[in-house]
C-alpha positions as CSV (number, residue, x, y, z in Angstrom):
1,X,-15.5,-28.9,-22.9
2,X,-16.0,-25.1,-22.7
3,X,-15.0,-25.0,-19.0
4,X,-11.9,-27.1,-19.8
5,X,-10.8,-24.5,-22.4
6,X,-11.5,-21.7,-19.9
7,X,-9.4,-23.5,-17.3
8,X,-6.5,-24.0,-19.7
9,X,-6.7,-20.4,-20.6
10,X,-6.6,-19.3,-17.0
11,X,-3.6,-21.5,-16.3
12,X,-1.8,-20.1,-19.4
13,X,-2.5,-16.6,-18.3
14,X,-1.3,-17.3,-14.8
15,X,2.0,-18.7,-16.2
16,X,2.5,-15.7,-18.5
17,X,1.8,-13.2,-15.6
18,X,4.2,-15.2,-13.4
19,X,6.9,-15.1,-16.0
20,X,6.4,-11.3,-16.4
21,X,6.7,-10.8,-12.6
22,X,9.9,-12.9,-12.5
23,X,11.4,-11.0,-15.4
24,X,10.6,-7.7,-13.7
25,X,12.2,-8.9,-10.4
26,X,15.3,-10.0,-12.3
27,X,15.4,-6.6,-14.0
28,X,15.2,-4.8,-10.7
29,X,17.9,-7.0,-9.2
30,X,20.4,-6.3,-12.0
31,X,23.2,-4.1,-10.6
32,X,24.1,-1.1,-12.7
33,X,25.4,2.4,-12.4
34,X,21.9,3.8,-11.7
35,X,21.8,2.0,-8.3
36,X,22.8,3.8,-5.1
37,X,21.7,7.3,-5.9
38,X,20.0,7.4,-2.5
39,X,21.1,10.7,-0.9
40,X,18.5,13.2,-1.8
41,X,19.3,16.9,-1.5
42,X,17.2,19.8,-2.7
43,X,19.0,23.1,-3.2
44,X,18.3,26.4,-4.9
45,X,20.7,27.1,-7.8
46,X,21.2,30.0,-10.1
47,X,20.6,28.7,-13.6
48,X,22.1,31.6,-15.6
49,X,19.3,34.2,-15.1
50,X,16.9,32.5,-12.6
51,X,17.0,30.7,-9.3
52,X,15.4,27.2,-9.3
53,X,15.3,24.3,-6.9
54,X,17.5,21.6,-8.2
55,X,16.8,18.0,-7.0
56,X,20.1,16.1,-6.4
57,X,20.3,12.4,-6.1
58,X,23.8,11.4,-5.0
59,X,26.0,8.4,-4.2
60,X,29.6,7.8,-3.3
61,X,31.5,6.4,-6.3
62,X,34.9,6.1,-4.8
63,X,36.8,7.4,-1.7
64,X,36.4,11.1,-1.2
65,X,34.1,11.4,-4.2
66,X,30.4,11.7,-4.6
67,X,28.5,12.1,-7.8
68,X,25.0,13.5,-8.1
69,X,22.3,13.4,-10.8
70,X,20.5,16.7,-11.0
71,X,16.8,16.7,-11.9
72,X,14.2,19.4,-12.5
73,X,11.7,17.8,-10.1
74,X,11.3,14.7,-7.9
75,X,8.6,13.3,-10.2
76,X,9.1,9.9,-11.8
77,X,9.3,11.6,-15.2
78,X,11.8,14.3,-14.1
79,X,14.4,15.4,-16.6
80,X,18.1,15.1,-15.8
81,X,19.4,18.7,-16.1
82,X,23.0,18.3,-14.9
83,X,25.5,16.6,-12.7
84,X,27.5,17.6,-9.6
85,X,30.7,16.1,-8.5
86,X,31.6,16.5,-4.9
87,X,35.1,16.1,-3.4
88,X,36.4,16.5,0.1
89,X,38.3,19.7,0.9
90,X,41.6,17.8,1.0
91,X,41.2,16.7,-2.6
92,X,40.1,20.2,-3.7
93,X,43.2,21.7,-2.0
94,X,45.4,19.7,-4.4
95,X,43.9,21.4,-7.5
96,X,45.6,24.4,-9.2
97,X,44.1,27.8,-8.8
98,X,42.4,27.7,-12.2
99,X,40.7,24.4,-11.3
100,X,39.7,25.6,-7.8
101,X,37.8,28.5,-9.4
102,X,35.4,26.0,-11.1
103,X,34.3,24.6,-7.7
104,X,32.0,26.0,-5.0
105,X,32.6,25.6,-1.3
106,X,29.7,23.8,0.3
107,X,30.4,25.5,3.7
108,X,28.7,28.6,2.2
109,X,26.7,27.0,-0.6
110,X,24.6,24.8,1.6
111,X,23.3,27.9,3.6
112,X,22.9,30.2,0.5
113,X,21.1,27.5,-1.5
114,X,18.8,26.7,1.4
115,X,19.7,23.0,1.0
116,X,17.4,20.4,2.5
117,X,17.4,16.6,2.7
118,X,13.8,15.7,2.1
119,X,12.4,12.7,4.0
120,X,15.5,12.3,6.2
121,X,15.2,12.3,10.0
122,X,16.6,15.6,11.4
123,X,19.5,14.0,13.4
124,X,20.7,12.0,10.3
125,X,20.3,15.1,8.1
126,X,22.4,17.2,10.4
127,X,25.3,14.6,10.2
128,X,25.1,14.8,6.4
129,X,25.1,18.6,6.4
130,X,28.2,18.6,8.7
131,X,30.0,16.2,6.4
132,X,29.0,18.1,3.2
133,X,30.2,21.4,4.7
134,X,33.7,19.9,4.4
135,X,33.4,19.5,0.6
136,X,33.5,21.4,-2.6
137,X,31.2,20.8,-5.6
138,X,31.4,21.3,-9.4
139,X,28.1,21.5,-11.3
140,X,27.6,21.0,-15.1
141,X,24.2,21.8,-16.5
142,X,23.0,20.3,-19.7
143,X,20.3,22.9,-20.2
144,X,18.7,26.0,-18.8
145,X,15.3,24.8,-17.6
146,X,12.6,26.0,-17.2
147,X,13.5,28.8,-19.6
148,X,14.3,26.3,-22.4
149,X,11.8,23.5,-23.1
150,X,14.7,21.2,-24.4
151,X,18.4,20.9,-23.7
152,X,19.5,23.4,-26.4
153,X,22.7,25.4,-26.3
154,X,26.0,24.6,-24.8
155,X,26.3,22.9,-21.4
156,X,27.5,25.3,-18.7
157,X,29.1,25.2,-15.3
158,X,27.7,26.9,-12.3
159,X,30.9,28.9,-12.1
160,X,30.0,30.4,-15.5
161,X,27.4,32.9,-14.3
């Protein structure tokens, strides 16, 4: 009788664990806006008064437009510290002069920021760098890490410093 109860308990446990695994697989398969941020770029940015490596995770969202989430590290528990929107030069050229002043040219920024594409084979990274050199970016920071422990103060653009 005791072994029968143990057996039933093990079968029940297996069913519960199987259900949890299936639920996790379904959750991973759900499409959402968080998917597709696969282009990884590390670049040194000026955050008001200090230069820090900012970890970009980018994806194309529509023709001639990329969006990047900016993190304070590549760790699983990294904080989102800002966003960058990237447009092709042809799009940037349609902006008025005031708007153009809010954007930086990646032709110079990529070199100055010592940008790298971690984990990407060199030949593929070179193609991305050549494509990104034909773009402009606009960054909005939510907080001035690591100076501030929390996102206090007003958000700021990289063109503000």
